[in-house]
Structures are given as C-alpha cells and as structure tokens.
N, C-alpha and C positions, 0 to 999 in steps of 0.2 A: 504493500500500500504506500510505500515511501514515494515512488514515482508519481502516484496519484496525488499525494499531499503536496508535492512540489508544484504540480500543475495548478492546484487550487490556491496555493499561497504565494509562490515566488516567481513563477513563470511570467514573462511579459504578457500583457493583456491581449495583443494581437495573436501571439503564439497560443496562449491558453484558449482563446475563443476559436481559433482555427482548429485546434485539436478536438474541441468539443462540438463545434458547429459544422465543420466541413463534412464529417461522416453523416451528420443529421441532414444536411442539405442534400447530399447525394441520395440518401435513402428517401427523402421527401420527393426528390425529382423522379426517382424510380417508382415510388408510390403513385406519383402523378401520372407517369406513363402507364402504370398498371390500371389506374382508374380511367384513363383515356382509352386504354386498349379495347375495353369492351365496347365503348361508344364508337371507336374508329372501325373495329372489325365488323360490328353489327351494321355500321353505316355502309359497308361494302355491298350490302343487299339493296341499297337505295330504297329502303322502306321506312318512311318517317314514323310509322306506328311502332316498329321495333325500337327505333332510337328513342321515341317518347317513353316506351316501357322501361328501358334501362334508366332513363332519367327520373322516372317516377319513383323507382325503388330506392334511389340514393338517400332520401330522407330516412327511410327505415334502416338502411345500413349505417347511417350516421349515428343512430342510437347506440350502436356498438362502440363508437368512439366516445360517446357520452359516458358509458359505463366504465370503459378503460381509463378515461380521464379522472373519474371519481377516485379510483384506486391507484392508478398510475401516477397522475399528477399530485393528488393528495398525499399518497404514500411516498412517492419519489422525492418531492420537495422536502417533506418532513425528514426523510432519511438523510438528505444532504445537511439539513440544519442540525440534526442530532449528532452526526459525525463531527460537524464544526464545533459542537459543544462538548465533544468527547464522550457521548453516551452511546457507545457502540452496541451494547447488549440490547438496549431498547430499540435501536435501529434494526437489529436482527428480528426481534419480535414483530415489529411493524411490517417488515418485508413479508414474513410468513402470513400474517393476518390478511394483508392486501391480496395475496394470491388466492387464498381460500374464498374470500368474499367476492372477488371478481368472477370466479367460476360459478358460484351459486347464482349470482345476478344474471350471468349470461344464460344459464339454463332456464331460468324463469322467463327471460325475455324471449327466448326461442319458442317456448310453449305458448306465450301470449300471441306471438306473431302467427304461429300455426293455427290457432283457434280463431283469430280475427283477421285473417289475411284479406279476404274479399271486401269486407266493409272498410278496412283501412285503405285499400287501394282506391275504392270508390270515393272515399273522402278526399284523397289526393287529386282526384279529377280524372281517373281512368275511364275512358270511353269503351264501348263494346269492341272497337277496333284494337284497343291497347290492352284490355284487361287480361286476356289469355296469355299474352307474352309476359306481362308484368308478374303474373302469378308464377310462371315458370322460373323467372329470374329470382323472385323473392324467396321461393322455397329453398333453392340451393344456396344462394348467397347469404340470406339472413337466417332462415329457420335452421338449416344444417350448419351454416358457416359462422354463426354468432360466437360460439365458445372459442373456436380457433382464432378468430379475429380479436376478440376481447383479451384473451390470455396472451396472445402475441404482443399486443400493444402495452399491456400492463407489465409483462416481463421486460420488455424493451425499456420502459421507464425506470424499472428497478435497476437494471444494468447501468443506465445512463446516470443514475443518481450517485453512483460510486466512481464515476469517471470512465466507465467502459463504453464510451459513446460509439467506438468503432464496431464493437460486437453487436450492440443494439441496432445500429444502422445497417449492418450487413444482413441481419435477420429480416428486417423490414424490406430491404432491397431484394433479398432472395425471393420473398413472396411476390414482389413485382415482376422480377425477371421470369419466374415460373409462369405467371399469368400471361405474360407476353408470348411465351413459348407454347403454352397449352391452349390459348384462345384459338389460333388458326387450326390447330390439330383437331380439336373437338368440333369447331364450327364448320370446317370445310373438308375434313377428311373422315372423321369417325361418324359424325351424324349427317343425315341427308339434308338436301337443300330445303329451306324453309324452317329449319330448326336452329338458326344462328343464335337466337336468344338463349335457348336451352344449352347450347354448346358453350356460350360465354359464361353462363351461370355455373355450370359444372367445373369449368376451368378455374373460375375465381374461387370457388369453394375448395378445390384441391390445392390451389396455390396457398391459401390461408392455412390449410392443414399442414403443408410442408413447412411453412414458416414457423408454425407452432411447435412442431417436432424439433426444429433447429433450436428454438429458444429454450425448450425444456432441457435439451442436452447441454447447452452453453450455461444456462442458469445453474444446473446441477454441478457442473465443473467449477463455476464461480463460488458456489456455496461451500466448497471445500477449502477455499483460500481467503474468502472475504466475509463480511458480516451478513450477506444475503442468506436467507433460509427458505425452504419449502414449508416446513412444519414448525409449529410453535412448540418449543421444549421448555417446560417449566411455566413461568408466569406469562399471562397474556399481556398485550400492550396496555399501558396505563390508561386511565380514563382521560387524562390530558392528551395523550397521543391519539386516541380514537377521536377526540374532539378536534384535534388539529388535522387529522386525515380528512374528515368530512368537512371541517371548516374551510379547507382549501379545495378539496376534491369536489364537493357538491357545487360550489360556484363554477369551478372549471368545467364540470359536466353540464351544468345548466347553461353555461356560455355556449357550448357546442349545441345543446338542445335548442336554444333560442335561435342560433344560426340556422339550424335544421328547420325550425318552425318558420323562419323567414323564407327559406327555399320552398317549403310547402305552400306558403301563401303565394309566392311567385308562380309556382307551377299551377296552383289552383286558378289564379287570375289569368295566367297565360292560356290555360286550357279553354277559357271562355272565348278566346279569339280563334281557336281551331287547333287541330293537331299539328299543323305546320309550324305555327308560332310556338307551340309547346316543345316541339323537337328542336327548333332554333335556339330557344332560350336554354334548353337542356345542354346543347353543345357549347354555348357561350359560358355557362356556369362551370363547365369543366375546363374549357380552353383557357379561361382567365386564371386558372390555378397556378400557372407556371411561376410568376413572380411571388404569388402568395405562399406557395409551398417553400420557395427559397427563403422568404421572410420568416415562415414558421420554423424552418430549420435553424436560422440564426437565433430566433427566440428560444428554441429548445436547447441550443448550445449555451445560451446565456444563463438559463435558469439555475443549474447546479452551481455554477460559479458565483452567481449573485447570492444564492441561498447560503453557501458556505462562507462567503465574505461577510454577509450580514450577521450570521450567527457567531462568527469569530471576532466581530467588532471592527473589521477593516472597512470602514465606510468609504475611504478614498478609493480603494480598489473596486468596491462595488459600483461607485459612480462612474469610474473609468470604463468598466466593462459595459455598463448600460449605454453610455454615450457612444462608445466605439461601435457596438453592435447596432445601435439605432442609426448611426451614420451610414454604415454599410448597407443596411436594409433599405434606407431611403434612396440611395444611389441606384440600387437594383430596381426599385419601384419606378423611379422616374424614367429610366432607360426603357422599361417595359411599356410605359405609356406610349412612347414614340414608336416602338416596335408594333404594338397591337393596332394603333391607329393607322399606321402606314400599310400594314399587310393583312388587315381584317378579312377581305374577301378570300384571300388565299388560305388563311387559317381555317375558315368555315368550310371551304371547298375540300380541304384535306379530310374532313369527316364525312361529307356526303355530297353526292353529285346531283342534287335536286335544285334546280334554279331558284325556285321560290324560297326554299329553306335557306339557301346561300344569301339571297337578297335580305331576308329578315335578319339572319344571323349577323350579317355585316353591320347593319344599323345598330343592332343590340350591342355588339362587341365594341364598336367605336364609342358608344356612350358609357358602357360599364368600365372601360379601361381607365377613365379619369379618377376612379375611386381608389386605384391601387395604392398610391402612396399614403392616402388617408387610412386605408384598411391596415397597412403595416403599422402605422403609429398606434392604432387601436390595439392590434395584437401585442405589440411590444409593451404597452402599458399594462395590459392584462397579465402577461407573463411576469412582469416585474412585481406586481402585487402578489401573485402566487408564490414567487420565489422568497419573498420576505414574510410569508405567512399571513398576508392581509386578505383572508378569504372574504370578509365583508365588503371590502372595496372592489375586489375582483367580481363579486356578484353584482354589486351596484353598477359597475361598468357594463356588464353584460345586459342588465335590465335597461340601462339608459340607451345603449346602442340599438337593441332590438325592439323592446316594448315601448320605449318612450319616443324614439325617432324612426327607426327603420320600418316596422310594420304599419304604424299609423300613416306614415308618408306613402307607403305602397298603396294603400286604399285611397288616400287623398289624390295623389298624382295620377293614379289609374282613372279615377273618376273625372279628373280635369283634362288629361292628355292621352288617355288610352294606353296602348302598349308602350309607347315611347316614355310615358311617365313612369311606368314600372322599371324600365332599364336605367333611368336617370336617378332613381331613388337612392341607390347605394352611395353615390358621391355626395348627395345632399345630406343624407343621414350621418355619414361618417365625418363630414366636416363639422357638424354640430357635436358629434361624439368626441372628436379630438379636443375641441375647446373644453368640454366638460371634463375629459380625462386629465388634462393638465391642471385644471383647477383642483381636482382630487389629489393629484400628485403633489401639488404645492402644499396642500393641507397635511398630507402624510409626512412630508419633510418637516413641517412646522411642529407636528405632534411628536416626531422622533427627536427633535432638537438638532436636526441637520441644517447646514447652511443652504440657502436657496441655490438651485442649480437648474440649468437649461435642460 
C-alpha cells in the first residue's frame, strides 16, 4: 500500500490525477462505445422502431447505475476517507457490507422489472411498433443483466477507492470490448434477420456477465493484500459508517435516478411527435456522451484523491486537485462543442441511414451540444461534494438540477416551442444549475472555514 499512499499524499497533482483519471477515462470511453454499439449495430437495419426500442430501455438500465452508485459511491468514498483517517478495519467492514447489499438490491430490482415490464415500457411511451422489440431488449439487458451490471460497477468503485483505478477501469473496459465483439456475432451471424434487437440484448447481457467474473477474480486477489473484503468477519460497520454510506450513496443514486427521470420525460415528450423524433433524440442522447463520459472519468479520478486529502487535512492539495481536474474537463467540453456543431449530420448518419431521422437528429444535436461545458461543471461539483462526504449538498444539487430546473423547463419549453424547446432545455437548465452550485460551494467553504476559492 506504500505506493498507493505516495500517490494520495506526495505525488504531483497532474501525475496523481493522470494515474487515477486516465484509466477511468479510457474505461468510460469504452463504456460509451459499448452503449453506442447496440444503437449503431441495430441502426444497420435502418429500422427506426428498433432504434427507438433500445433507447426506451436505457432509463431502466440506468436504474442499475443508481443502485451501484448507492453502494459504490457511498461505500467507495467512505473507504477513501476512512483510510485517510487510519481506520482500516472499519474500511474492510464497509467494503464487505456494500457488496452484500448491492447484490440483494439488484435481485429485487430484477424481479420488479420482470413483473412490471409491459406497463413500465408503456409508461415510457412505447408504441405497438416498438413494444415487442423493447420487451426483448429489456428482458436480457435488465431482468437477467441487472446483478452482473450492478456488482461490476460496485466492485469497480471499491477497487478505485484504494487506488487500483487501472484494474477497475480494465474490468469496465472488458465489458465494453466484449459487447462490441458479441453484438455483430449475435445480431448478424447467430440469429436470423429481423432479430437484431434480441441479438444486441443477449450480447450486452453476456458482456456484463464476463465483466462481473473478471471483477470477482480481481477483487478476491485484492482482498488478500488490501483492506477490501467479500464477507464481514466479526463486527458489522458502525452505525456512523452505515449513515455515511447512505448519506453519500443515496444522493449519488438519486442524482442518477433524476437524470434517468429526465430522459424518461424527454422520451415521453418526444414520442408525442412520432417514432422518428423518438429515434432521433435517442441517438443524440447517446452520441453526446463522448465529452460527458470523459468528464465523468476525470471526476471519478478526482474523487478518491479529494476524499483522502480532505480526511487527512490537506486542504491545499484538495483544492489543487479540484481546480486542475475542472480545468481539464472544461477544455475537453469546449472542444466538443465545436466538434459536434461542425459535424452533426455526419455523426447522426453514422447511426442510421434514414433521411428524416438524420434531419431531426442534426437539429437536436446542434442544440444539445451547447450544454456540454455546463453539464461538466455540474458533474464536477456533485463529485466534489460526494468526495468530502457532503451527501446533503450532493442531493440538493441533484434536486435543483433536475426537479427545480430541468424537468419543469422541459414541459414549459415543449409547450412554447415544441420539439426544439425540448432539445434546448438542457443548456438553459444547466446554466441556472451552475450558478446555484457555486453558491452552494461558497457556502461549504465558509462553513468549513476554508478561504474563498474559484
């Protein structure tokens, strides 16, 4: 653990962030490709109903991220803080408890999805043309695939919390690479024509299963040399630790849930304009993830470093990590705006060769891309509050972003400007959220007795 301690305490900030963030960025990019793969390969059939089906199921799959965030983010950030305070035995108990709880939660979610699949998809806006495809996709990706996806993401967060970012990122990347390989195999070789959605679903489920097996093997090896554990031996985590797990984890999960809810509203509103518009916005919501996933990778890399510095009392290093990471993320975001606006038609055409879908998608992407820098600033502030254990502020930021600004503006701008109002909502809402988030950030610094900082 000495090399890990040096990384957290004495390594230069650019070097430390590179070690932690670069593998996370790579894995996020591969996860992006993995998420895009289904849409891209299904789009080869030039069937907007199939594309719309895979887009509709995304909110259900995102609930697996909600669950893994509760135990991965809540437990992972606590483990980093506990190590920073020298409480390694308690960190071990926390790691074991989080693994058990995430598996139980995943099993319950799978059962609920199986029992209420059709009404849930109807609620999301599935038409008769889309429903059959959506049920195929949801059964394999969500009902059968929930536990592998949840456990993989939770184990990844546990590994990252002790500095093993490269192992965590490799596992997530492995799942993405396997999906890219298995998608065309199941869609165009093993299964007959017309079963592309089923093929993509089976490929995704198997990819998550392979990633889960990798994480189980790596985590077991890490448990022999580090504080990580599978099972609780002796005492359970303290009441305070459980409070901190859920105090940070629940807001982190709710943040993803509210983001998911926002996408549900977008899909529901878009479905009112037709299946073409629904397919187009589905493509845009995935295509725009490139800079966002890079930004999330930077934030994921920052969190253990900030958490450790905060708990060990090194405020100067904590601030330097946050400033540097934020600057890099903003640069990436601004460059992405130029890229997306310039090449929007070609990006949409890469997913589907339907002229009307391309026309709609181009308009939507050119509008949505302006929100990218603002979205990164929102993400970075949420991750900062999670790292220092400020679950209440993290929850408040999520509520402000989605329930106060984003979702109400979706309905308002939709009623005023139609579909274009929907796609311009993100930039409008996130501008207001950034202003609110920096007001909260200033209040945190004042409460902690830190000097004002940009």
